[in-house]
N, C-alpha and C positions, 0 to 999 in steps of 0.2 A: 312470882313471875311479873313480868312488866306490865302498866297501864297504860293502852293507847286513845289516843285523844281521834274520832275520824269525822272526813265532813263528806257528802257527797256533795259532786257537780251534776244537774238535773235530772228529775224527779218521777222520769217518763215510767210508764212499768217496770222498764229493766233497770232505774234508777229504785226505786223506790214504791216499788207494788206490792200492795198484801189481801190476805185474803179475810174472808170473816170468818172464817172454822179454816183455819190452821192447827199443827201441829209444834208446838211452838217450840218443842224440842228437842226437834230434829230441824225445823223454817220449811217440812214441805206440806203445802195442800193436801185436802182431803181428796180435791174432785182433780180428775185427770180431766185436763184440758187444754189448750193453747195457751189462755190466760190464765188459770191457775198455773201452772208451769216457771212461764212468766212473772207472778209475783214472788211463788216458791226460792228461786234463783236471782233475788233482784237483790242488788247493793244491802240497801236498810235490812232485809228481814235475812240476809247472812253477817253482819256484823250484829247486830240485834242475836243470835245465838252462836257470837263467836264470847269467851269467858274475857276479860277486860280490855273490853273497847266499847265504847263510849262516843255516840255520836254526838258532835257538842254543836256545828253547824251542818248550812246546809244552801246548796243557790238553787237556784229557777228565779226562770225570767215569767212563766205562770201562774199566778196566783194563784188562776184552779187544783194547779198540782201541787201547790207552797202547801195549799188549806188540807189536802187528801192526806196527804204526807202527817201533817201536824194531824187529822181524826187519824188516823190508824198508829203514829208514833209514839206525838205528845206521850201520852204515859208513859212510856216507858223511858221516852230523855227528855225530862220533865223542862230543862233546861237550853233547850236544841235552840239557837237562833236561825233567822233564814235572810236570804239576802240576795237582792237580785240582781249583783255586781259580784259574779263571782273573784275578781280580783283585789275587791274589799275586802270579799270572804277569808282570801290570802293573804292580805294586806295584816289583815284584823286579827285571827284567830292562829291558836300553836296547834298544827296537825300534825300528826303523825299518821295515820294512813288516808288517803285519797281512790276516792271511788269516780271513777269517772263515767256518766252515764247520755252522755252529748248525744248528737247527731255525729255517722259518720265522719264527718268531714268537718270538725271544727277540735278534734282532741288532742290535733300536734299542738296546737296556741295552746293547748289547757297545761298537759304535759306539761312543755319546757315553762309554765309560772309556774305550776306548785314545784319543781324542780331548783329555781331561780327564791323560790319563795321559804325552801329550808325542810317540805316535805321527808317523810323516809321512804315510803314507800306508796307502790300506786299501783290502783286495781283501774284498769285501761279495758273498756267494752272494745268488743271487735267491732268490725276490720281496726287495725290498728290503727288506719286512717285512708283516704282515698289515694296518696302520690307516694311515689317513692322517696319522694323529695324529702316527705315531712315526716317516715317513719326514718329514715335514718338521722333526721335533726329529731329525734323522739329518742334514741337509740342513744347519738351522741350525747345526749344533754344529759341523761341519765347514770355512762359513765363517769362519765365524765363526776359525776358530783359524787355518784358511789351511793346514784337512789334506788332502790327494788323497785321492780316493778312486771306485773303478768298481764297477758293478754287474757280477755274473759272467753277461751274456747273450754269451757269447762270440761268436754269431754277428757280431756286430758287429766280432769280430776276425777273422773267418774270408776268406781272398781271394776266393773266392768269392759272396763273398756283399756285398763289395765292393766287387766289381767291374759283383755286377749292377749293386744303386745310383747307379756313376756313369752307365752305360749305361740307368738309366731318366729319371734325371734333366741329367743333361749330351747325350745322344742324339737323334736321328733318333724318339725312339718320342712326341712330344706330353706336352700332362699325362696324370697319372695323375688315370683317372676309377674305375676297382673294384677293390677285394681282393679274391679269396678264400682263405682260412687253413686248412690243414686237418694236427692233428696227432693223430693215432693212436696205439694200443699200452695195455697195463694199467697204466702212468704216467700217465698221461697227464691228469692232476689242474690247473687251471685256476693255481692259485698255485703247485704245486711245480715243474713244465713247461712246464705251458701261456702260462705269463707268457714264454719264451722269447718264442715263437707269437707272443705277442699284443707284446713291444719292437718285431717283427720288424715287423708289422701299422704301430707306431706310426709308426719308423723309416724307412719305405719309404713312408708317409702322406706325414710332413713337415709335418703339422701336431698341430693338440689336440684331443680329440675334444669333439665340441659335445651329444651326448648318444646312449644307448645302452638298445636291449634287447635281453632277454637269457632262456632258456630252458632249463635247467637240467637233465640229463641224468636217464635213468626209476631211480628212487627213493631223488632228490634234492630231490624238490617242496614240499619245507619246511626248506630251510636255506637258513640266512642269517637279516635280511641282512646281518650278517657273520660272520665268519670265527668258523669251530667247527672249527677240524680239529687237530691232535696234532704241528703242524713239519714234514708230509710224511714221518710215519716209514711211515702205511698209509695208500694208496691209498684203500682207503674211504671216507677220511674226509675226503678230498677230492673234491670234489664235478666232474666235466667237464661241459661246455655250450656251448651257440651264441650267439653275441654279436650282433647288427647295429651297427656303430659307426655313426656320420656321425659326418664331422670338416669341422672349420672352415673348409677351404680347396675344402667339398664331394664330396671323397674318398672314397666309401664303399666298409666295408669287411664282409663277412661273414664271420665265426672260428668253427670248428668243432673244441672237442678232450672227444673223449668216449671211454673206454674201451673201448667196442664198436668200433671200427673199427681200420682194417688202420695196422700202425703207421710210420708213414710221416709227415714233417713237409716239405709242401710249399708254400705261397707261386706265387698267381696273379695275373699285378695287369693290368690290362687299362686302355689311355691309349685315344689320341686316336688316333694313329693304329697301332699296333704289341701288342705282349701283350708277357709275360714269367713266365716259370715255372724258380721254384729251388729246390728241396731239399737233403738234405744233401752230394749228391754231387753236382751239376753247376748248373748258369742255362743256358737256352735262351731265345731272343730269335723275333719275329719282326716286322719292321722294314718298312716300306713302300721301295717298287724306283720306287711313281709314284704318280703323282696322282692326282685324278678318285675316281668314284666306279661299284664297287667301291675302295678303294686294295689295290694286289696291295701282295702281302707276299712276306717270303723270310726264309728259317729259319736260323738256325743255333746252335751252341751258342759258349756264351764261354769263350775264349782264360783261363784260368788261370796267372795270374804263378807263379810256383816262391818256397816262403820257406818258410823252418822256424818263422817266427815266424806264431804259428796257436792260437787261442782261448784257452787258462786262459794258458800262456808267453807268447804278447802282449797279453792283457792287463797280467798282470807288467811285463814288458814298457813298454805304455802309462801306466803307474801311476808308474813309476820317473823318467820322461819330466817329467810332470804334474808332479812331484817340485821335476825339477832348470830346467825353464823357467818353472814357474809357469802351463801352461797348462791346458785342463780334459781330462777323459780323456775317450776314443773314447764309454764306455759310464755317463754321468756321473748322479750319482743320482736328478735332476730328469727325467730319460727314463723311468732307473725308474717315478716314480711316476705316471708316464701307465700303463704300464702291470698297475699296484697298480689305480692308478682304474677302470680298463675293467673289472676283476675285479669289485671291489663295485662296480660301480655294472650288472652283469651278476646279481650277489647280489640287490642290492636292485630290480631288475626283475619277476627271477620271485617274493620277499615281495610286492609289490605288484602281481599278472596277470601282469608281464610287460609292465606300461606301458614307453614314454619314458622314459629316467630324463636330465632337462637336466643338464649341467654348468654350474658348477663340483659338486660333489656332496663332501659330506661321511657320515662314518662312522656309524653309524646303531646302534644301544642292541638 
């Protein structure tokens, strides 16, 4: 098995979080809280549980974050080098795998610089970027250089989300017709965490968006039509909102991402013959047991396969497989661009009086 040298740019909790009480064989924390979830799926913890991967360098402009990283991971990677300037790190180090966990609007330049430096595979945090121009240059750079890249919309790597997806598209439920998506809590921001929900909707819809009508939450009525946040640090600068999305295959989705609602992430999918509901803990399905009107439905909880490869560790395993076999990753940048486009269309719709925004769309000034 090949060995890989890895580096991380950005030592935020998502980049380098660690738990004082963790289970190193799974990379997951014991306590279930927002902070522990972020730590258990961080780039550093995911690299730590991936065989034959060693983190040899990190870059962070905040010395306190660097010190915290060394406290948590210094014994695991005693030779790790630290840099203030990521460009210097890319010049000086021979890096195979790179984790990009910086503020949202900085992803594009870092990714293109990493491609130029000869990195083989990139794990980029979500959203892919904050403009479509940036997303497109990231995609183009990776394609031209043959660099593998996955965007960390990690529900694409969770077993029960994949099991539910197969049930939806390969089972007896019939064509998907409508999707209702909800995501709440204090960090329910369209760009930072809401992109998870929007990506899941696009994934389950299996189509390109056709038009979007958007309404932002109270207090953000004049936000947009472009991103004006601070990279995801302060949730007050990144709005929540609602969007009605029509897909080209006829699927219609209502997406609600609001800080003022319950801290839960749930997808409710309605099909011709049944229904599927999924959240972070489980997936349930209502499927037909007889024909006729009305259709008789039965309800069951989907069985979830047991695996240690989930979330960010699974994303890294997928990235390595992409490098070695030349395959597309399960969360490619082209798919991440869809969720970004829906977010930007939501802003544009709000700024134009909540009118439908037809696709394809462009960045607005």
